[in-house]
C-alpha positions, 0 to 999 in steps of 0.5 A: 500499500506504499507509494512514492510521494507525489513530486512538487509538480504534481502536486500543483496540479493534483489534490495537493492544490488548495481548494476553493474555500467556499466549496462544501467537504462533499464537493472538495471530495468528489473534486479529488475523486474525479481527478483522473490525472493520477492512479493513487491518492496519498493520504498526504495529498489529502492533508494537504488540500484539507490543511486549511480546513483543519482537523474536522475534514481530515478526521471525517475522511480517516474515520467514515470508511470504518463506518460504510463498506469499503475494499480491503485494506482502506481502514489499514491505510487511514487508521494511523493518520487518525490516531495521529490527527486526534492526539494533535486535537487533544494536544492543541496542535496543527495537523501534521503526519510523519512521512512514512504515513503520508506516502501511503496510498489507496487507488483512485478508483477505490477512493472514489467508490468510497466517496460516492457511497459517502457524499450523499449522506455527507450532502444531507449532513451538512444541510443540517449543520450550522454554528451554534453553542460555538464554545464546544467547538473551541478549546478547551472543549475542543481538546477535550473532545479530541482525548475522546476521539483519540480513545475511539481512534485507538479502538479502531486500530485494534482487532476487536470484533464489532469494535469499529462501527460505533467508535468511527459513527462517534469520530465522524459526527464529532468531526462534522461538529468541529467542521461546522462550529456546530456544538449540537452536533458535538453533544450527539457525537460525545453520546454515541462515543459514550455508547460506543465505549460501552458496547466495545467495553461489553464485547472485549468482556464477553471475550475475556469471559470466553477465553476464561471459560474455555481455559478452565474447561482445558485445565479442568 
C-alpha cells in the first residue's frame, strides 16, 4: 500500500492544490475523486488539500471508511493517520503526519467508490449543520473532544470484533461538529462515543469471559 510521494509539479495540479474555501467538504471530496490525472491518492495529498480546514474534515475522511463498506485494506491505510490527528487535536497542535504515513496511498478508483457512497449522506448532513453553541467547538472543549476521539481511534486500530462501526460513527459526527462549529452535533457525537465505549467494553469483557471459560475447561 506504499507509493512514492508526489512530485512538486504533480502536487500543484492534483489533489495537493488548495481548494476553493467556499466549497463544501462533499464537493471537495468529489473533485479529488474525479481527478483522473493520477492513479493513486496519498494520505499526504488529503492532508495538504484539507490543511486550511483543519481537523474536522481530516478526521471525517479517515474515520468514515470504518462506518461504510469499503475495499479491503482501506482501514489499515487510514487508521494510523486518525490516531495521529486526534492526538494533535487533544494537544492543541496543528495537523501533521510523518512521511511514512503521509506516503501511504489508495487507488483513486477505490477512493472514488468510497466518496460515491459517502457524499450523499455527507451532503444531507451539511444541510443540517450550522454554527451554534460555538464554545463546544473551540478550546478547551475542543481539546476534550480530541481526547475522546483519540481513545476511539485507538479502539479502531485494535482487532476488536464489532469494535469499528460505533467508534467511527462517533468520530465522524464529532468531526462534522468541529468542521461547522456546531455544538449540537458535538454533544450528539459525545453521546455516541460514550455508548460505543460501553458496547466495545462489553464485547471485550464477553471475549475475556469466554477465554477464561475455555481455559478452565482445558485445565479442568
